[in-house]
KEKOL-532816 format. One record per atom (N, C-alpha, C): atom name; residue in one letter; x, y, z negated. Coordinates in Angstrom, 2 decimals. Layout:
<lumtis>
<at=CA | aa=a | east=X | north=Y | up=Z> $
...
</lumtis>
This chain:
<lumtis>
<at=N | aa=x | east=99.14 | north=107.26 | up=-88.06> $
<at=CA | aa=x | east=99.04 | north=105.81 | up=-88.01> $
<at=C | aa=x | east=99.51 | north=105.31 | up=-86.65> $
<at=N | aa=x | east=99.13 | north=105.98 | up=-85.60> $
<at=CA | aa=x | east=99.52 | north=105.55 | up=-84.26> $
<at=C | aa=x | east=101.03 | north=105.54 | up=-84.10> $
<at=N | aa=x | east=101.70 | north=106.59 | up=-84.57> $
<at=CA | aa=x | east=103.16 | north=106.64 | up=-84.45> $
<at=C | aa=x | east=103.83 | north=105.57 | up=-85.29> $
<at=N | aa=x | east=103.32 | north=105.33 | up=-86.50> $
<at=CA | aa=x | east=103.88 | north=104.28 | up=-87.34> $
<at=C | aa=x | east=103.67 | north=102.92 | up=-86.68> $
<at=N | aa=x | east=102.50 | north=102.70 | up=-86.13> $
<at=CA | aa=x | east=102.22 | north=101.43 | up=-85.44> $
<at=C | aa=x | east=103.19 | north=101.23 | up=-84.27> $
<at=N | aa=x | east=103.43 | north=102.28 | up=-83.51> $
<at=CA | aa=x | east=104.38 | north=102.18 | up=-82.40> $
<at=C | aa=x | east=105.79 | north=101.93 | up=-82.92> $
<at=N | aa=x | east=106.16 | north=102.61 | up=-84.01> $
<at=CA | aa=x | east=107.50 | north=102.46 | up=-84.57> $
<at=C | aa=x | east=107.79 | north=101.01 | up=-84.95> $
<at=N | aa=x | east=106.79 | north=100.34 | up=-85.51> $
<at=CA | aa=x | east=106.99 | north=98.96 | up=-85.96> $
<at=C | aa=x | east=106.44 | north=97.93 | up=-84.98> $
<at=N | aa=x | east=105.99 | north=98.39 | up=-83.83> $
<at=CA | aa=x | east=105.46 | north=97.51 | up=-82.80> $
<at=C | aa=x | east=104.32 | north=96.64 | up=-83.37> $
<at=N | aa=x | east=103.43 | north=97.30 | up=-84.08> $
<at=CA | aa=x | east=102.28 | north=96.65 | up=-84.68> $
<at=C | aa=x | east=101.03 | north=97.44 | up=-84.31> $
<at=N | aa=x | east=99.87 | north=96.82 | up=-84.51> $
<at=CA | aa=x | east=98.62 | north=97.53 | up=-84.23> $
<at=C | aa=x | east=98.30 | north=98.48 | up=-85.38> $
<at=N | aa=x | east=97.45 | north=99.45 | up=-85.08> $
<at=CA | aa=x | east=97.00 | north=100.37 | up=-86.12> $
<at=C | aa=x | east=96.27 | north=99.60 | up=-87.22> $
<at=N | aa=x | east=95.53 | north=98.57 | up=-86.84> $
<at=CA | aa=x | east=94.80 | north=97.76 | up=-87.81> $
<at=C | aa=x | east=95.77 | north=97.09 | up=-88.79> $
<at=N | aa=x | east=96.89 | north=96.62 | up=-88.28> $
<at=CA | aa=x | east=97.90 | north=96.01 | up=-89.15> $
<at=C | aa=x | east=98.43 | north=97.02 | up=-90.15> $
<at=N | aa=x | east=98.71 | north=98.23 | up=-89.69> $
<at=CA | aa=x | east=99.22 | north=99.26 | up=-90.59> $
<at=C | aa=x | east=98.18 | north=99.57 | up=-91.66> $
<at=N | aa=x | east=96.91 | north=99.72 | up=-91.27> $
<at=CA | aa=x | east=95.85 | north=99.96 | up=-92.25> $
<at=C | aa=x | east=95.76 | north=98.80 | up=-93.24> $
<at=N | aa=x | east=95.91 | north=97.56 | up=-92.76> $
<at=CA | aa=x | east=95.87 | north=96.40 | up=-93.65> $
<at=C | aa=x | east=97.03 | north=96.43 | up=-94.63> $
<at=N | aa=x | east=98.23 | north=96.76 | up=-94.14> $
<at=CA | aa=x | east=99.41 | north=96.86 | up=-95.02> $
<at=C | aa=x | east=99.16 | north=97.90 | up=-96.11> $
<at=N | aa=x | east=98.62 | north=99.05 | up=-95.72> $
<at=CA | aa=x | east=98.34 | north=100.10 | up=-96.70> $
<at=C | aa=x | east=97.30 | north=99.61 | up=-97.71> $
<at=N | aa=x | east=96.27 | north=98.97 | up=-97.22> $
<at=CA | aa=x | east=95.20 | north=98.48 | up=-98.07> $
<at=C | aa=x | east=95.68 | north=97.45 | up=-99.09> $
<at=N | aa=x | east=96.58 | north=96.56 | up=-98.67> $
<at=CA | aa=x | east=97.04 | north=95.52 | up=-99.60> $
<at=C | aa=x | east=98.28 | north=95.95 | up=-100.39> $
<at=N | aa=x | east=98.71 | north=97.19 | up=-100.19> $
<at=CA | aa=x | east=99.81 | north=97.73 | up=-100.98> $
<at=C | aa=x | east=101.20 | north=97.37 | up=-100.49> $
<at=N | aa=x | east=101.31 | north=96.77 | up=-99.30> $
<at=CA | aa=x | east=102.63 | north=96.39 | up=-98.80> $
<at=C | aa=x | east=103.28 | north=97.49 | up=-97.97> $
<at=N | aa=x | east=102.59 | north=98.60 | up=-97.76> $
<at=CA | aa=x | east=103.14 | north=99.75 | up=-97.04> $
<at=C | aa=x | east=102.71 | north=101.00 | up=-97.77> $
<at=N | aa=x | east=103.59 | north=101.99 | up=-97.90> $
<at=CA | aa=x | east=103.23 | north=103.21 | up=-98.64> $
<at=C | aa=x | east=102.09 | north=103.98 | up=-97.97> $
<at=N | aa=x | east=101.23 | north=104.51 | up=-98.80> $
<at=CA | aa=x | east=100.13 | north=105.33 | up=-98.30> $
<at=C | aa=x | east=100.69 | north=106.67 | up=-97.85> $
<at=N | aa=x | east=100.27 | north=107.11 | up=-96.67> $
<at=CA | aa=x | east=100.71 | north=108.41 | up=-96.16> $
<at=C | aa=x | east=100.02 | north=109.55 | up=-96.87> $
<at=N | aa=x | east=100.55 | north=110.74 | up=-96.66> $
<at=CA | aa=x | east=99.92 | north=111.94 | up=-97.22> $
<at=C | aa=x | east=98.88 | north=112.43 | up=-96.22> $
<at=N | aa=x | east=97.72 | north=112.85 | up=-96.73> $
<at=CA | aa=x | east=96.69 | north=113.37 | up=-95.83> $
<at=C | aa=x | east=97.22 | north=114.56 | up=-95.03> $
<at=N | aa=x | east=96.84 | north=114.57 | up=-93.79> $
<at=CA | aa=x | east=97.26 | north=115.63 | up=-92.87> $
<at=C | aa=x | east=96.12 | north=115.79 | up=-91.87> $
<at=N | aa=x | east=95.87 | north=117.00 | up=-91.40> $
<at=CA | aa=x | east=94.80 | north=117.17 | up=-90.40> $
<at=C | aa=x | east=95.00 | north=116.19 | up=-89.24> $
<at=N | aa=x | east=93.98 | north=115.40 | up=-89.00> $
<at=CA | aa=x | east=94.04 | north=114.45 | up=-87.90> $
<at=C | aa=x | east=94.65 | north=113.10 | up=-88.27> $
<at=N | aa=x | east=94.95 | north=112.88 | up=-89.54> $
<at=CA | aa=x | east=95.50 | north=111.58 | up=-89.92> $
<at=C | aa=x | east=96.34 | north=111.65 | up=-91.18> $
<at=N | aa=x | east=97.38 | north=110.82 | up=-91.21> $
<at=CA | aa=x | east=98.30 | north=110.78 | up=-92.33> $
<at=C | aa=x | east=99.71 | north=110.98 | up=-91.82> $
<at=N | aa=x | east=100.60 | north=111.41 | up=-92.72> $
<at=CA | aa=x | east=102.01 | north=111.56 | up=-92.35> $
<at=C | aa=x | east=102.88 | north=110.86 | up=-93.39> $
<at=N | aa=x | east=104.04 | north=110.44 | up=-92.95> $
<at=CA | aa=x | east=105.04 | north=109.83 | up=-93.80> $
<at=C | aa=x | east=106.36 | north=110.54 | up=-93.53> $
<at=N | aa=x | east=107.12 | north=110.81 | up=-94.58> $
<at=CA | aa=x | east=108.45 | north=111.39 | up=-94.37> $
<at=C | aa=x | east=109.41 | north=110.24 | up=-94.05> $
<at=N | aa=x | east=110.50 | north=110.60 | up=-93.42> $
<at=CA | aa=x | east=111.52 | north=109.61 | up=-93.10> $
<at=C | aa=x | east=112.03 | north=108.94 | up=-94.38> $
<at=N | aa=x | east=112.11 | north=109.73 | up=-95.44> $
<at=CA | aa=x | east=112.58 | north=109.20 | up=-96.72> $
<at=C | aa=x | east=111.67 | north=108.10 | up=-97.25> $
<at=N | aa=x | east=110.36 | north=108.28 | up=-97.13> $
<at=CA | aa=x | east=109.40 | north=107.28 | up=-97.59> $
<at=C | aa=x | east=109.57 | north=105.98 | up=-96.80> $
<at=N | aa=x | east=109.73 | north=106.11 | up=-95.50> $
<at=CA | aa=x | east=109.91 | north=104.93 | up=-94.65> $
<at=C | aa=x | east=111.23 | north=104.24 | up=-95.00> $
<at=N | aa=x | east=112.29 | north=105.03 | up=-95.19> $
<at=CA | aa=x | east=113.60 | north=104.45 | up=-95.55> $
<at=C | aa=x | east=113.53 | north=103.70 | up=-96.88> $
<at=N | aa=x | east=112.84 | north=104.28 | up=-97.87> $
<at=CA | aa=x | east=112.72 | north=103.60 | up=-99.16> $
<at=C | aa=x | east=111.95 | north=102.29 | up=-99.02> $
<at=N | aa=x | east=110.90 | north=102.28 | up=-98.19> $
<at=CA | aa=x | east=110.12 | north=101.07 | up=-97.95> $
<at=C | aa=x | east=111.00 | north=100.00 | up=-97.31> $
<at=N | aa=x | east=111.81 | north=100.41 | up=-96.34> $
<at=CA | aa=x | east=112.70 | north=99.46 | up=-95.68> $
<at=C | aa=x | east=113.72 | north=98.90 | up=-96.67> $
<at=N | aa=x | east=114.29 | north=99.78 | up=-97.50> $
<at=CA | aa=x | east=115.31 | north=99.36 | up=-98.45> $
<at=C | aa=x | east=114.74 | north=98.52 | up=-99.59> $
<at=N | aa=x | east=113.47 | north=98.64 | up=-99.85> $
<at=CA | aa=x | east=112.83 | north=97.86 | up=-100.92> $
<at=C | aa=x | east=112.68 | north=96.40 | up=-100.53> $
<at=N | aa=x | east=112.97 | north=96.10 | up=-99.28> $
<at=CA | aa=x | east=112.91 | north=94.71 | up=-98.83> $
<at=C | aa=x | east=111.54 | north=94.23 | up=-98.42> $
<at=N | aa=x | east=110.62 | north=95.15 | up=-98.20> $
<at=CA | aa=x | east=109.27 | north=94.75 | up=-97.81> $
<at=C | aa=x | east=109.10 | north=94.64 | up=-96.30> $
<at=N | aa=x | east=110.08 | north=95.08 | up=-95.55> $
<at=CA | aa=x | east=109.98 | north=95.04 | up=-94.09> $
<at=C | aa=x | east=110.69 | north=93.79 | up=-93.57> $
<at=N | aa=x | east=110.19 | north=93.29 | up=-92.45> $
<at=CA | aa=x | east=110.84 | north=92.16 | up=-91.80> $
<at=C | aa=x | east=112.03 | north=92.66 | up=-90.99> $
<at=N | aa=x | east=112.89 | north=91.75 | up=-90.57> $
<at=CA | aa=x | east=114.02 | north=92.14 | up=-89.74> $
<at=C | aa=x | east=113.56 | north=92.84 | up=-88.47> $
<at=N | aa=x | east=112.47 | north=92.39 | up=-87.90> $
<at=CA | aa=x | east=111.94 | north=93.00 | up=-86.67> $
<at=C | aa=x | east=111.54 | north=94.46 | up=-86.91> $
<at=N | aa=x | east=110.91 | north=94.73 | up=-88.05> $
<at=CA | aa=x | east=110.50 | north=96.10 | up=-88.36> $
<at=C | aa=x | east=111.70 | north=96.99 | up=-88.65> $
<at=N | aa=x | east=112.69 | north=96.45 | up=-89.32> $
<at=CA | aa=x | east=113.91 | north=97.22 | up=-89.59> $
<at=C | aa=x | east=114.61 | north=97.57 | up=-88.29> $
<at=N | aa=x | east=114.72 | north=96.61 | up=-87.39> $
<at=CA | aa=x | east=115.36 | north=96.84 | up=-86.10> $
<at=C | aa=x | east=114.61 | north=97.90 | up=-85.29> $
<at=N | aa=x | east=113.27 | north=97.81 | up=-85.28> $
<at=CA | aa=x | east=112.47 | north=98.77 | up=-84.54> $
<at=C | aa=x | east=112.66 | north=100.18 | up=-85.09> $
<at=N | aa=x | east=112.74 | north=100.31 | up=-86.39> $
<at=CA | aa=x | east=112.94 | north=101.63 | up=-87.00> $
<at=C | aa=x | east=114.30 | north=102.19 | up=-86.65> $
<at=N | aa=x | east=115.32 | north=101.36 | up=-86.70> $
<at=CA | aa=x | east=116.67 | north=101.82 | up=-86.34> $
<at=C | aa=x | east=116.73 | north=102.27 | up=-84.89> $
<at=N | aa=x | east=116.05 | north=101.55 | up=-84.02> $
<at=CA | aa=x | east=116.03 | north=101.93 | up=-82.61> $
<at=C | aa=x | east=115.32 | north=103.26 | up=-82.41> $
<at=N | aa=x | east=114.24 | north=103.51 | up=-83.17> $
<at=CA | aa=x | east=113.51 | north=104.77 | up=-83.06> $
<at=C | aa=x | east=114.39 | north=105.92 | up=-83.53> $
<at=N | aa=x | east=115.19 | north=105.71 | up=-84.56> $
<at=CA | aa=x | east=116.05 | north=106.78 | up=-85.09> $
<at=C | aa=x | east=117.17 | north=107.12 | up=-84.11> $
<at=N | aa=x | east=117.57 | north=106.16 | up=-83.29> $
<at=CA | aa=x | east=118.64 | north=106.40 | up=-82.32> $
<at=C | aa=x | east=118.16 | north=107.21 | up=-81.14> $
<at=N | aa=x | east=116.85 | north=107.35 | up=-80.96> $
<at=CA | aa=x | east=116.31 | north=108.07 | up=-79.80> $
<at=C | aa=x | east=116.55 | north=109.54 | up=-79.92> $
</lumtis>
């Protein structure tokens, strides 16, 4: 959750809220938290549920 929050420049609470209301894919359980594959994030972005700011932040993270 922390990495996803940093990726989208949002708080962890916002990410939990997105997951709760169904606007962000639920991660897979992993020791110490949840994980998301790059493919899951890409599909979410392509589905049009992300704002321009979130898309830009993700692209910048991939360039690192």
